[in-house]
C-alpha positions in Angstrom: -10.7 25.7 2.2 -7.9 26.8 4.5 -4.3 26.3 3.5 -3.7 23.8 6.2 -6.8 21.8 5.1 -5.6 21.8 1.5 -2.2 20.7 2.7 -3.8 17.8 4.5 -6.0 16.8 1.5 -2.9 16.7 -0.8 -1.1 14.5 1.8 -4.1 12.2 1.9 -4.2 11.8 -1.9 -0.4 11.0 -1.9 -1.0 8.5 0.8 -3.6 6.7 -1.2 -1.1 5.8 -3.9 2.0 5.0 -2.0 3.2 3.5 1.2 4.7 5.6 4.0 8.5 5.7 4.1 9.3 8.1 6.9 12.4 9.2 8.7 13.1 10.7 12.1 15.6 13.6 12.0 17.0 14.3 15.5 18.0 17.9 16.0 21.2 16.9 17.9 22.5 15.5 14.6 23.0 19.1 13.4 26.0 19.3 15.8 27.8 16.6 14.0 27.3 18.2 10.6 24.1 16.3 9.5 21.3 18.4 7.9 17.8 17.6 6.6 19.0 18.5 3.1 21.4 15.5 3.0 18.5 13.0 2.9 17.1 11.5 -0.3 13.6 12.9 -0.7 12.9 10.8 -3.7 12.5 8.0 -1.2 10.9 9.8 1.8 7.3 10.7 2.4 7.4 12.1 5.9 10.0 13.6 8.2 9.5 13.5 12.0 11.6 16.3 13.5 12.7 15.2 17.0 12.3 16.3 19.6 10.3 19.2 21.0 10.0 19.3 24.7 7.0 19.5 27.1 7.0 21.3 30.4 5.1 20.2 33.5 2.4 22.8 32.8 1.8 21.3 29.4 3.7 23.9 27.4 5.3 22.6 24.2 8.6 24.3 23.2 11.6 23.8 21.0 14.3 21.8 22.9 17.3 23.4 21.2 16.7 27.0 19.9 20.2 27.1 18.2 19.9 23.8 16.3 16.2 24.3 15.5 16.2 28.0 14.5 19.7 29.5 14.3 22.4 27.1 13.2 23.6 27.5 9.5 21.8 24.6 7.8 21.4 23.9 4.1 21.8 27.6 3.3 19.2 28.8 5.8 18.9 29.1 9.5 18.2 26.0 11.7 16.8 22.5 11.1 13.3 23.9 10.9 14.2 26.5 8.3 15.8 23.7 6.2 12.7 21.5 6.4 10.3 24.3 5.5 12.6 25.0 2.5 12.6 21.3 1.6 8.8 21.2 1.8 8.6 23.9 -0.9 11.0 21.9 -3.1 9.2 18.6 -2.6 5.4 19.2 -2.5 4.7 15.6 -1.4 6.8 15.9 1.7 5.0 16.1 5.1 6.9 17.4 8.2 5.7 16.4 11.6 7.0 17.7 15.0 7.8 14.9 17.4 7.3 15.8 21.0 8.9 13.9 23.9 11.6 11.2 23.4 13.7 9.3 25.9 13.5 11.9 28.7 9.7 12.3 28.5 8.7 9.5 30.9 8.6 11.9 33.9 6.7 14.8 32.5 4.1 13.2 30.2 2.4 11.4 33.2 1.9 14.7 34.9 0.5 16.5 31.9 -1.7 13.7 30.7 -3.3 13.1 34.1 -5.0 16.5 34.3 -7.7 17.9 32.0 -6.5 21.5 32.1 -2.9 20.5 31.4 -4.0 18.3 28.5 -5.9 21.2 27.0 -2.9 23.5 27.5 -0.6 20.9 25.8 -2.9 20.7 22.8 -3.3 24.5 22.4 0.5 24.9 22.8 1.3 22.2 20.3 -1.0 23.7 17.8 0.5 27.1 18.3 4.0 25.7 17.6 2.8 23.8 14.6 1.2 26.9 13.1 4.2 29.1 13.8 6.7 26.7 12.3 4.8 25.4 9.4 4.5 21.7 10.5 1.8 19.4 9.2 1.1 17.9 12.6 2.6 16.4 15.7 3.9 13.0 16.9 3.7 12.1 20.5 6.7 10.1 21.7 5.9 9.3 25.4 8.5 6.7 26.5 6.4 5.0 27.9 2.9 4.8 29.5 3.8 2.2 32.2 0.5 1.2 33.8 -3.2 1.1 33.0 -3.8 4.6 34.5 -1.1 6.1 32.4 -2.5 4.2 29.4 -5.9 5.8 30.0 -4.3 9.2 30.5 -2.4 8.7 27.2 -5.6 8.2 25.2 -7.2 11.2 27.0 -4.2 13.3 25.9 -4.7 12.1 22.3 -8.4 13.0 22.5 -7.7 16.5 23.8 -5.0 17.0 21.2 -7.3 15.9 18.4 -9.8 18.5 19.4 -7.3 21.3 18.7 -5.6 19.5 15.7 -8.6 18.4 13.7 -8.2 15.4 11.4 -9.0 17.1 8.2 -6.2 19.6 8.7 -3.4 18.0 10.8 -1.6 14.8 11.3 -1.6 13.3 14.8 0.7 10.3 15.3 2.4 8.4 18.1 5.5 6.3 18.6 4.9 3.1 20.6 7.2 0.2 21.5 6.6 -3.3 20.2 6.8 -4.4 23.9 3.5 -6.0 24.7 3.9 -5.1 28.4 3.5 -1.4 27.4 1.0 -1.9 24.7 -1.4 -3.8 26.9 -1.7 -0.7 29.2 -3.3 1.2 26.4 -6.7 1.0 24.8 -5.3 0.6 21.4 -8.6 0.8 19.6 -9.4 4.2 21.1 -5.8 5.5 20.5 -6.0 4.4 16.9 -9.3 6.2 16.5 -7.6 9.5 17.3 -4.3 8.7 15.4 -3.4 8.8 11.8 -0.4 6.6 12.3 1.3 4.5 15.0 5.1 4.3 14.6 5.8 0.9 16.0 9.4 0.9 17.5 10.2 -2.6 16.5 13.8 -2.5 17.9 15.8 -2.4 21.1 14.6 -5.9 22.0 18.1 -6.7 23.3 20.9 -4.5 24.5 23.3 -3.6 27.3 20.3 -3.9 29.8 19.6 -7.5 29.0 21.4 -10.5 30.5 22.0 -12.2 27.2 22.9 -11.2 23.7 20.1 -11.1 21.1 18.8 -9.6 17.8 17.5 -6.2 18.7 15.2 -5.7 15.7 14.1 -9.2 14.6 11.0 -9.5 12.5 10.2 -12.9 13.8 11.1 -14.6 17.1 12.3 -18.2 17.6 10.4 -18.5 20.8 7.1 -17.2 22.2 8.6 -15.3 25.0 10.8 -13.1 22.7 9.6 -9.8 21.3 9.6 -9.3 17.6 8.3 -6.8 15.0 5.6 -9.3 13.7 4.4 -10.0 17.3 4.1 -6.2 17.9 2.1 -5.8 14.7 -0.2 -8.7 15.6 -0.9 -7.3 19.0 -1.8 -3.9 17.7 -4.1 -5.3 15.0 -5.7 -7.8 17.5 -6.3 -4.9 19.9 -8.2 -2.9 17.3 -5.7 -0.8 15.3 -6.3 -0.8 11.6 -3.2 -2.3 9.9 -2.9 0.6 7.5 -2.2 2.9 10.4 0.9 1.0 11.5 4.4 1.9 10.3 7.0 -0.7 11.2 10.2 0.8 12.6 13.7 0.1 11.2 16.7 1.0 13.3 19.6 2.7 11.5 22.0 1.4 14.2 23.3 -1.9 15.5 23.6 -3.1 19.1 27.0 -4.7 20.2 27.7 -7.6 22.4 31.4 -8.3 23.1 32.9 -11.8 23.6 30.1 -13.7 21.9 29.4 -14.8 18.3 25.7 -14.7 18.2 22.4 -14.4 20.1 21.5 -16.1 23.4 24.8 -15.8 25.3 26.1 -14.0 28.3 28.4 -11.3 26.9 31.3 -9.2 28.2 30.3 -5.6 27.7 29.4 -3.7 24.6 31.4 -1.9 21.9 30.7 1.3 20.1 29.1 4.4 21.6 26.9 3.4 24.5 26.7 -0.1 23.0 25.7 1.0 19.5 27.2 1.5 16.1 25.5 3.7 13.5 24.4 1.7 10.4 26.8 3.6 8.2 29.6 2.2 10.3 28.6 -1.4 9.7 29.7 -4.1 9.2 32.8 -3.5 11.4 36.2 -3.8 9.9 37.3 -7.4 10.0 33.8 -8.6 10.7 31.7 -10.8 8.5 28.1 -9.8 7.7 25.4 -12.5 7.9 21.7 -12.6 7.5 19.3 -14.9 9.4 16.4 -15.2 7.0 14.3 -17.2 9.4 13.9 -14.3 11.7 14.7 -11.3 9.6 17.8 -10.1 11.2 21.4 -9.2 10.1 24.5 -9.3 12.1 28.3 -9.0 11.9 30.7 -11.0 14.0 34.3 -10.0 14.7 36.3 -6.8 14.9 35.8 -4.4 17.7 32.0 -5.0 18.0 31.9 -8.7 18.8 28.4 -9.7 17.8 26.5 -6.7 16.4 22.8 -7.1 15.6 21.2 -4.7 13.0 19.3 -4.4 9.7 20.8 -4.5 6.3 19.2 -4.1 2.8 18.2 -7.8 2.8 16.3 -7.7 6.1 14.7 -4.3 5.2 13.4 -5.9 2.0 11.9 -8.7 4.1 10.3 -6.2 6.4 8.9 -4.1 3.5 7.5 -7.3 2.0 5.9 -8.1 5.4 4.3 -4.6 5.4 2.8 -5.3 2.0 1.5 -8.7 2.9 0.0 -7.4 6.2 -1.3 -4.2 4.5 0.5 -2.0 6.9 1.0 1.8 6.3 4.7 1.4 5.6 8.1 1.8 7.3 9.9 4.4 9.3 13.6 4.8 10.2 15.4 6.0 13.3 17.3 8.0 12.3 17.8 9.3 8.8 21.3 10.7 9.1 22.7 7.3 10.1 21.9 5.7 6.7 24.6 4.6 4.3 25.5 7.1 1.5 26.0 4.3 -1.0 22.7 3.6 -2.8 23.3 -0.1 -2.7 23.6 -0.1 1.1 20.9 2.5 1.9 18.1 1.1 4.0 15.8 4.0 3.3 16.1 3.3 -0.4 15.8 -0.4 0.0 12.6 0.0 1.9 11.1 2.4 -0.5 12.0 0.3 -3.6 10.5 -2.8 -2.1 7.4 -1.2 -0.8 6.6 0.2 -4.3 7.6 -2.7 -6.4 4.9 -4.8 -8.0 
């Protein structure tokens, strides 16, 4: 048995007895002093290291050589060095390279539309995985926007799976809960190739929407609103096994100034580009509230106006939902934004609820 195959078999045995509780670690966080070693690996099963980049010829490459491989980080060099060190200290931990991200919407359609470029992508991804010690890759194409791109997306998954065989490597993808995107993709075929789909069940409302709203609600009050549960139902109905779905938790809130709740025209947004990191919430002078009907937290007042986010109570609701629906588990964007206090940690709250009887 190859070492990569034994790694994968160990990961599978761990997955059989526990839910996924995964975090994304963005490499840019290293510039603000965050490191992979700061996270609590007693609660974390997988780390998605974000993001590697893809070129128009299909080549996959590290997006920030300094942060990834050179910056002083947890006593070693670079975020990658830190994660490989953490893998040795925590044998259960799986580390997956996430490729793409917010700026990938232009290059992925080019690469995925051509058989030779798809093959080059797959070979290049495998080379980077083997060289860096990853357990697989995560494709974060934001987003396939029409049926042709959806078909190209599944073709890309198929080509990648040929070079990253299922008994040795993880292949995952991040997809939005937005049904307008999901319906462009043959979900059943995609799920056949994938080990996990990370359902980005957040960013339903923000500075681009005309009215304020809960940006990560588990349930919606009206049929025309997106929600985490609706996204899960669409995936399952389209042929994705529930156990392959991880429900996404945002470790940030979205701000709407001049209003006291959802459904209103607002006057701009507070924070950095309309967001506050979770560890900065609730805002000073604001009162935290939970709407248990829809599974959403908020604070009102202070410099954020109405801020929609998740707190330990809503994460417990979402973890319970995962267990009821027999999903794979939860993931969090992004790990460094969690609260340091254990009683406020969303990653800890999710893990504890997922694994309670």
